[in-house]
C-alpha positions as CSV (number, residue, x, y, z in Angstrom):
1,X,88.8,93.5,-81.7
2,X,91.2,95.8,-79.9
3,X,94.4,96.4,-81.8
4,X,94.3,95.7,-85.6
5,X,97.2,94.3,-87.6
6,X,98.1,95.7,-91.1
7,X,100.8,93.8,-92.9
8,X,100.4,94.9,-96.5
9,X,100.4,98.7,-97.1
10,X,102.6,100.6,-99.4
11,X,104.2,103.9,-98.2
12,X,103.1,105.5,-101.5
13,X,99.5,104.7,-100.7
14,X,99.5,105.4,-97.0
15,X,100.0,109.1,-96.8
16,X,97.1,111.6,-96.9
17,X,96.8,113.8,-100.0
18,X,97.1,117.0,-98.0
19,X,100.5,115.9,-96.7
20,X,101.7,114.9,-100.1
21,X,100.5,118.2,-101.5
22,X,102.5,120.1,-99.0
23,X,105.6,117.9,-99.5
24,X,105.4,118.5,-103.3
25,X,105.3,122.2,-102.9
26,X,108.0,122.3,-100.2
27,X,110.3,120.5,-102.7
28,X,109.4,122.6,-105.7
29,X,108.1,119.6,-107.6
30,X,106.3,120.5,-110.9
31,X,102.8,119.0,-110.7
32,X,100.5,118.7,-113.7
33,X,97.7,120.3,-111.7
34,X,97.4,123.5,-109.7
35,X,94.3,122.8,-107.6
36,X,94.4,120.6,-104.5
37,X,91.2,118.7,-105.4
38,X,92.6,117.8,-108.8
39,X,95.8,116.7,-107.1
40,X,93.7,114.6,-104.7
41,X,92.3,112.8,-107.7
42,X,95.8,112.4,-109.2
43,X,97.2,110.5,-106.2
44,X,94.2,108.3,-105.2
45,X,91.9,105.9,-106.9
46,X,89.2,108.6,-106.9
47,X,86.7,106.8,-109.3
48,X,84.6,104.3,-107.3
49,X,84.6,102.1,-110.4
50,X,88.4,101.8,-109.9
51,X,91.2,101.8,-112.4
52,X,91.4,100.0,-115.7
53,X,94.3,97.7,-114.6
54,X,97.5,97.5,-112.5
55,X,99.3,99.6,-115.1
56,X,96.9,102.5,-114.3
57,X,97.6,102.0,-110.6
58,X,101.3,102.2,-111.3
59,X,100.7,105.6,-112.9
60,X,99.2,106.8,-109.6
61,X,102.2,105.5,-107.7
62,X,104.5,107.4,-110.1
63,X,103.4,110.6,-108.5
64,X,103.4,109.5,-104.8
65,X,106.9,108.0,-105.3
66,X,108.2,111.1,-107.0
67,X,106.9,113.3,-104.1
68,X,108.5,111.0,-101.6
69,X,111.9,111.0,-103.3
70,X,113.9,112.9,-100.7
71,X,115.0,112.2,-97.1
72,X,112.7,114.8,-95.6
73,X,109.7,113.5,-97.6
74,X,110.3,109.9,-96.7
75,X,110.7,110.7,-93.0
76,X,107.5,112.7,-92.8
77,X,105.6,110.1,-94.8
78,X,106.6,107.2,-92.5
79,X,105.8,109.2,-89.5
80,X,102.4,110.3,-90.9
81,X,101.5,106.8,-92.0
82,X,102.1,105.2,-88.6
83,X,100.4,108.0,-86.6
84,X,97.5,108.0,-89.0
85,X,97.1,104.2,-88.9
86,X,96.8,104.3,-85.1
87,X,94.6,107.4,-84.8
88,X,92.1,106.5,-87.5
89,X,92.0,102.7,-87.3
90,X,93.5,101.6,-84.0
91,X,96.3,99.6,-85.8
92,X,98.9,98.4,-83.3
93,X,100.9,96.1,-85.6
94,X,102.0,97.9,-88.8
95,X,104.5,97.1,-91.6
96,X,105.1,99.7,-94.2
97,X,106.7,98.7,-97.5
98,X,108.5,100.8,-100.1
99,X,111.2,100.6,-102.7
100,X,114.1,103.0,-101.8
101,X,115.4,103.0,-105.4
102,X,112.1,104.5,-106.6
103,X,112.7,107.3,-104.1
104,X,116.3,108.3,-105.0
105,X,115.5,110.1,-108.3
106,X,117.4,107.8,-110.5
107,X,120.5,107.7,-108.3
108,X,120.6,111.4,-107.5
109,X,119.8,110.6,-103.8
110,X,121.9,108.3,-101.7
111,X,120.0,105.1,-100.8
112,X,121.3,105.0,-97.2
113,X,120.0,108.6,-96.7
114,X,116.6,107.5,-97.9
115,X,116.5,104.5,-95.7
116,X,117.8,106.4,-92.7
117,X,115.1,108.9,-93.2
118,X,112.5,106.2,-93.1
119,X,114.1,104.9,-89.9
120,X,113.9,108.4,-88.4
121,X,110.2,108.5,-89.2
122,X,109.8,105.2,-87.6
123,X,111.6,106.3,-84.4
124,X,109.7,109.5,-84.1
125,X,106.4,107.7,-84.5
126,X,107.4,105.1,-81.8
127,X,107.9,108.0,-79.4
128,X,104.5,109.5,-80.1
129,X,102.6,106.2,-80.5
130,X,104.2,103.6,-78.2
131,X,101.1,101.4,-78.6
132,X,102.2,100.7,-82.2
133,X,104.8,98.0,-83.2
134,X,105.9,99.1,-86.6
135,X,108.6,98.0,-89.1
136,X,109.7,98.6,-92.6
137,X,109.8,96.2,-95.6
138,X,112.2,97.1,-98.5
139,X,111.0,96.1,-101.9
140,X,112.7,94.6,-104.9
141,X,111.1,95.1,-108.3
142,X,110.4,92.9,-111.3
143,X,111.5,95.6,-113.7
144,X,114.9,95.8,-112.0
145,X,118.0,93.9,-112.9
146,X,119.3,91.2,-110.6
147,X,122.1,93.5,-109.6
148,X,119.7,96.3,-108.5
149,X,117.5,93.9,-106.6
150,X,120.6,92.5,-104.8
151,X,121.5,96.1,-103.7
152,X,118.0,96.5,-102.2
153,X,118.4,93.2,-100.2
154,X,121.9,94.3,-99.1
155,X,120.5,97.5,-97.7
156,X,117.7,95.7,-96.0
157,X,120.2,93.5,-94.2
158,X,122.4,96.5,-93.3
159,X,119.4,98.4,-91.7
160,X,117.8,95.3,-90.0
161,X,118.9,96.5,-86.6
162,X,117.2,99.8,-87.1
163,X,113.7,98.7,-88.1
164,X,113.8,97.0,-91.5
165,X,112.0,93.7,-90.9
166,X,111.6,92.1,-94.3
167,X,111.9,92.2,-98.1
168,X,109.3,92.0,-100.8
169,X,109.2,91.8,-104.6
170,X,106.6,93.7,-106.7
171,X,106.2,95.7,-109.9
172,X,104.9,95.0,-113.4
173,X,106.1,92.1,-115.5
174,X,108.7,93.2,-118.0
175,X,107.1,92.9,-121.5
176,X,104.0,91.4,-119.9
177,X,105.4,87.9,-119.9
178,X,105.7,85.5,-117.0
179,X,108.4,86.6,-114.5
180,X,111.2,84.2,-113.6
181,X,111.3,84.4,-109.8
182,X,114.2,82.0,-109.6
183,X,116.6,84.8,-110.4
184,X,116.0,86.4,-107.0
185,X,116.3,83.2,-105.1
186,X,119.9,83.9,-103.9
187,X,118.8,87.3,-102.6
188,X,115.9,85.8,-100.8
189,X,118.1,83.2,-99.1
190,X,120.5,85.9,-98.1
191,X,117.8,87.9,-96.5
192,X,116.3,84.9,-94.7
193,X,119.7,83.9,-93.4
194,X,120.0,87.4,-91.9
195,X,116.7,87.0,-90.0
196,X,114.5,89.1,-92.3
197,X,111.0,88.1,-93.2
198,X,110.2,87.4,-96.9
199,X,106.9,88.3,-98.6
200,X,106.4,88.3,-102.4
201,X,103.8,90.0,-104.5
202,X,102.3,87.3,-106.7
203,X,99.0,85.8,-107.9
204,X,97.1,89.1,-107.9
205,X,96.3,88.8,-111.6
206,X,97.3,87.0,-114.8
207,X,95.1,84.0,-114.9
208,X,97.0,80.8,-115.5
209,X,100.3,82.7,-115.7
210,X,99.7,84.1,-112.3
211,X,99.0,80.7,-110.9
212,X,102.2,79.3,-112.4
213,X,104.1,82.2,-110.8
214,X,102.5,81.4,-107.4
215,X,103.6,77.7,-107.8
216,X,107.2,78.8,-108.6
217,X,107.3,81.2,-105.7
218,X,106.1,78.6,-103.2
219,X,108.5,76.0,-104.5
220,X,111.6,78.1,-105.1
221,X,111.4,81.1,-102.8
222,X,109.5,79.6,-99.9
223,X,108.3,83.0,-98.6
224,X,106.8,83.5,-95.2
225,X,103.9,85.4,-96.8
226,X,102.5,86.2,-100.2
227,X,101.1,89.6,-101.2
228,X,97.6,89.0,-102.6
229,X,97.8,85.4,-104.0
230,X,94.1,85.4,-104.7
231,X,94.4,83.4,-107.9
232,X,95.3,80.3,-105.8
233,X,91.6,80.0,-105.0
234,X,91.1,78.5,-108.4
235,X,93.6,75.7,-107.9
236,X,93.1,73.1,-105.1
237,X,96.6,71.7,-105.6
238,X,98.1,75.1,-105.3
239,X,96.1,75.9,-102.1
240,X,97.4,72.6,-100.7
241,X,101.0,73.6,-101.4
242,X,100.5,77.0,-99.7
243,X,99.0,75.3,-96.6
244,X,101.8,72.7,-96.5
245,X,104.4,75.5,-96.7
246,X,102.7,77.5,-93.9
247,X,102.5,80.6,-96.1
248,X,100.2,83.4,-95.0
249,X,98.4,85.4,-97.8
250,X,98.0,89.2,-97.4
251,X,94.6,89.9,-99.0
252,X,93.4,93.4,-99.9
253,X,89.7,93.2,-100.8
254,X,89.0,96.8,-101.8
255,X,92.2,97.1,-103.7
256,X,91.4,93.9,-105.6
257,X,88.0,95.3,-106.5
258,X,89.4,98.6,-107.6
259,X,92.1,97.1,-109.9
260,X,89.6,94.5,-111.3
261,X,91.7,91.7,-110.0
262,X,88.3,90.5,-108.6
263,X,85.3,91.6,-110.7
264,X,82.7,92.0,-107.9
265,X,81.8,91.4,-104.3
266,X,80.5,88.0,-105.1
267,X,84.0,87.0,-106.4
268,X,85.5,88.4,-103.1
269,X,83.1,86.3,-101.1
270,X,83.8,83.1,-103.1
271,X,87.5,83.7,-102.8
272,X,87.5,84.0,-99.1
273,X,85.1,81.1,-98.6
274,X,87.3,78.9,-100.8
275,X,90.4,79.8,-98.7
276,X,88.5,79.2,-95.4
277,X,87.3,75.8,-96.5
278,X,90.8,74.8,-97.8
279,X,92.4,76.0,-94.6
280,X,94.6,78.6,-96.4
281,X,95.9,81.1,-93.8
282,X,95.4,84.8,-94.6
283,X,95.4,88.3,-93.2
284,X,93.3,91.3,-94.2
285,X,95.0,94.5,-95.5
286,X,94.3,97.7,-97.4
287,X,97.3,97.9,-99.9
288,X,97.3,101.6,-99.1
289,X,94.4,103.2,-97.2
290,X,94.8,106.8,-98.5
291,X,95.2,105.8,-102.2
292,X,92.4,103.3,-102.0
293,X,90.2,105.6,-100.0
294,X,89.5,102.9,-97.4
295,X,90.5,101.9,-93.9
296,X,91.3,98.5,-92.4
297,X,88.0,98.6,-90.4
298,X,86.2,99.3,-93.7
299,X,87.7,96.1,-95.1
300,X,86.5,94.1,-92.1
301,X,83.0,95.5,-92.4
302,X,82.9,94.8,-96.1
303,X,83.8,91.2,-95.6
304,X,81.2,90.7,-92.9
305,X,78.5,92.5,-94.9
306,X,78.9,90.3,-98.0
307,X,79.1,87.1,-96.0
308,X,82.8,86.5,-96.9
309,X,83.8,86.0,-93.2
310,X,81.9,85.9,-89.9
311,X,83.0,87.7,-86.8
312,X,85.0,84.8,-85.5
313,X,86.8,84.4,-88.8
314,X,87.6,88.1,-88.9
315,X,89.0,87.9,-85.4
316,X,91.1,84.9,-86.5
317,X,92.5,86.8,-89.5
318,X,93.4,89.8,-87.4
319,X,95.1,87.6,-84.7
320,X,97.0,85.9,-87.5
321,X,98.2,89.3,-88.7
322,X,99.8,90.0,-85.3
323,X,101.3,86.5,-85.3
324,X,102.6,86.6,-88.9
325,X,104.3,90.0,-88.5
326,X,108.0,90.0,-89.2
327,X,108.6,92.1,-86.1
328,X,108.6,88.9,-84.1
329,X,111.4,87.3,-86.2
330,X,113.6,90.3,-86.1
331,X,113.4,90.5,-82.3
332,X,114.2,86.9,-81.9
333,X,117.2,87.2,-84.3
334,X,118.5,90.1,-82.3
């Protein structure tokens, strides 16, 4: 493979610890640790056994999002993530996702200033790394009200001409109960009508509840892509619906292992072989290379080593990543 495609990586997990460390000190953020190596463990999944659950991962994101909660920090983070992706992994198609409302310090910072800063980082990186096609995805959140999520989509549409290529939905389930994705259907339709791509975090965990959520997302939201979606491997009917809808899954193997979404490498292998046999289209991603202490090439090597995918299948998945990128849709709309 020549250029790699990374479609599922969070800005909060894509910036090296040393850059976050400097950003925190430049902004005078009070950190709970005073030693860099303790900080490194604070902002990454440092234990090779992973974290207890997704809530524990959210606790790590709390710190990276706080540090990135200023225009200068967002600009430098986007610039660093794009440059780092190309230099270390040869990534030439990259989409970075983040929630601007989790970087405005509870309303203290103006959202447009945060998004413009991300655009500046994107523009600077495009000058330094013209080999990379990169775009931004703005994220809604399951803990937000419908009104707040509508604002995120409104901002995504406003900044579509400057590098915002899609929208996403993520975050923990409020109260731990099944989330009603129908409430964001109007926002999703508005974004789609404006030419933005739609991807939705769903089906990473939650057993039967997670599978029910996938079914609802496929039927009601009709996204272009699904973040994770690995629970669909246990339901032939659900896999058929994904195939019929032409939805591409964004699968992050190491992340799924570290969060216990998949218990071991054998489960990873079985999940991928099931999707291949069912014809479910997917791409390979990291979720956040710095936070997960991995690289996209490490993910590909892992999948080959455990017999999850052969070289031709890995090549197909990477080519699909370039093809499924929202950067195409935005250019055509423009």
